[in-house]
N, C-alpha and C positions, 0 to 999 in steps of 0.2 A: 504494500500500500504506500502511495506517495502522497504527501500533502503539499499542495501548491496553492498559494493565495487563498488559504482556508477552504480549498476544494479537495475533497478526497477522491482519488482516482482508483477505481477497483478494476474489475475484469474488462472494462471498456478499453483499457490500455492495450490489450491484445488486438482488438479491432483497429485501433489507431496505428499500431505497428504494422499490421497486415496491409492496411491501405496506404500508408504514407511512407513507411520505411521500406517495406517489401512491395515493390510496385507490381500490381496485378496487371500484367501486360498482355495476357492471352485469354481468349475465350475458347472453351472446349465443349463439344456436344457429346454427351454420353448416352448410350441407347441400350446398354446391356447390364452386366453385373456391377457396374460402377454407379448405377442410379441409387437413389435413396431407397432403403428397405430391401436392397439386394446384397448378395454375399460379399462382393468386393468393394462396397461403398466405403469401407474403412480406409481404403487407400487415399481417398480425397479428404479424410478428416484427421489423419495422423500428422501432427506438426512436423515430425522429422522428414516427411515426404515433401514439405513445402506448404504453401498457403493456397486455400481455395475458398470461394464464396459462391453459394447457389444464387443464380440470377433469376431464372424462370424456366418453366417447361417450354419445350420447343418442338418443332416438327421440321423435318427436311423439306426444303422447297421442291427438290427433285425426288422422284420415286426411286427407291432402291430395294433389293431383296434383303430382308432381315430373316435369317434362318437359324436353326439350331442344328448342330452337328457334333460329331465325335462321341466317343463313349462317355465323355464328361458333360455332354449336353451344353456346349458352349454356344452363345449367340455370336453370329458373324454378320457383319454388314458387307455384302458383296458389292464390289464396284461394278455395277451394271446399270448405269443411269437409264431411267425410263421403265425399268422392270420393277415389280414388287409394289410397294406402298410408300406413301409419305410417312416416314418413320418418326415415331414420337420418342422423346427423350428429355434430357435436362441440360441446361446451359450453365456453365460455371466460369467464373473468372479465376484464373490461376496465375501463379508467379512462375519464373523461369525454373526454379528448383522442382516444382510440382510437374511441370511439363517434361522435364528431363526424367523424372521418376516414372511418369506415365509412359514415356517412350521405352523405358526399360521393361515395364510390365507388359506392354503390347509388342515388345520386340521389334520396334520400328527402327529401320525400314526393312528388316529381314523378313518379318512375317506380315504384320499390318503396315500399311503406309498411311502416314498422317498427311491429310490435305485440308486446305481451307474450302469450306462449302457454305452455301446460304442456308441459314436456319430461320424459320419463321417463329416469331414470338407473339402470342395473343395476349393482350392486356385490355380487358373490357371489350369494347367494340372495335378496338384498333389492333391491326396486325402490322408488326414491323419486321424487317429482315435484318439479320446481323450475320457477320462472317465469323465462323468458328472453325477450329481445328476439329476434324473428324477422323477416326481411325477406320480405314477401309481394308478389306481383304481384296487385293487387286489381281493377284495371280492365283487362281483357284481352278479346280477341276470343273469342267462344264456341267457335269451331272449334278453339281450342287444347285444349279438353277432350277432343277426339277423338284427340289425339296419344297415343302409347304413354307410360305412366307407369312410374316405377321407385320403389323404396323406398330405394335407395342409389346416389348418383351417383359415378361415376369418369370422369375425362376420357378414360381409355383403356379404358373398359368394353366389354362384349360388344355394346353397341348400335352400335359402329363409328362413332360421331359424335365425332371428336376435337375438343376445344376449340381454336378458332383465335383467337389473340390478334389484336386489331384493329390493333396498332401505331400507335395514335392516328390511323388513317385514317378512323375512324368516331366518332360521338358517340352518346349515348343518343337524341338526336332522330332519328337514322337508324333506330332500332329501332321507333319508334312505328307506322309503317305496317304492320310485320309482327306486332306484338304487342298494342299497346294499342287498346282500343275508343275510338272518337272520339265 
């Protein structure tokens, strides 16, 4: 606790530091297990990963196939513009450290490729478009386009494909045979 000019500053100091000392210079759109109430959301909330702030729910302006694949039931956003649905997700402001850690998590650019895309945000009756980083699977087996697509991922959704954490028994390299085009 710091006393300045008879004002006591409590937990709001963290928000001050996040927004003024650590510049939130990036926006990222998350559509899968990084969303709130999903298994990997903790990545966005751990201070050692960097800083993040939820901005709004959003939807891709372009349609893409959002599928679930592998024995771990992982959601993948396939880079096939015009196919699939306008995908729903969440927009976060993040700092450089968080972006770097998300790149590690998503194995960018070896597995996922991070690209800027247009995301629509609905606030009341007004829709705005913002540019966000999005992690796409760009080099994938064509048969993945035949999988059922969805517009909104939930690890416990009606698809019945519950996300299964690998508990470090698998690496991204293990997924190549199932997902990536050689």
